[in-house]
N, C-alpha and C positions, 0 to 999 in steps of 0.2 A: 228673572235671572239678575236683573239690575239691582234688586234689593239685596242679593247675596254678596255682591262685589265689595261693598264697604266692610262687610264682616270679615272677609278673608284677605283684603288687600288694603293699601293705604289710599284707595280711591274714595273720594267723597261721594255722597249719594247723588248730588246733581251731576257730577262727572260720570258716574255710573249710568245715569239715565241717558246721557249723550252717547255712550258707547253703543256700537252696533252689536247685534246678537252674536255675530261671528267672532267679534273681539272678546266678548264675555265668554263664549263657549271655548275659544282658544285658551283663555286663562284657566278655566276649570279643567281643560284637557291637558294642560302643561305638566311636565315632569316636576317643576317646582311646586305646583299646587298639590300634586300627588305625594311628593315628599313631605310637604307641610302637613297634609292630612294624616299620613302614616305616623309622623312624629307626634302629632296631637293625640292620636289613638293610643300610642305607647304611653304618653303622659297620663292619660285617663285610666289606662289599665294599672299603672303604678299607683295612682291615687286610690283606685278601688281596692287594690291589694293592701295598701296601708290602712285603709278604713276597716277592712275585714279583720286585719290583725289587731287593730285597736278595739274592735268590737269583742273579739275573743278575750283580750286582756280585761276589758271592763266586766264581762261576764264572769271571768275567773275571780276578779276582785270582789264582785258581788257575792259569789258563792263562798269565798273565804270569809267575808264579813258575816254572812249568815251562819257559817259553821262556828265562828268565834262567838257570835251572839248566843247561840244555843249552848255552847260549852261554858260560857261565863255567866 
């Protein structure tokens, strides 16, 4: 659990190692962490949606270029 603390907070790794398990568990059970996790999940969903749309556009451009190459 101590290894996860520096990833999600401004706690350094040595400080995280000194924290008690109940302190670390309290952090991960907190509303602030839950809100952060939900916000991050929303960001990742948005990124996935943008990537999916860009993929569709790239495929359409490829299909258009193939059609133009056959025509010309």
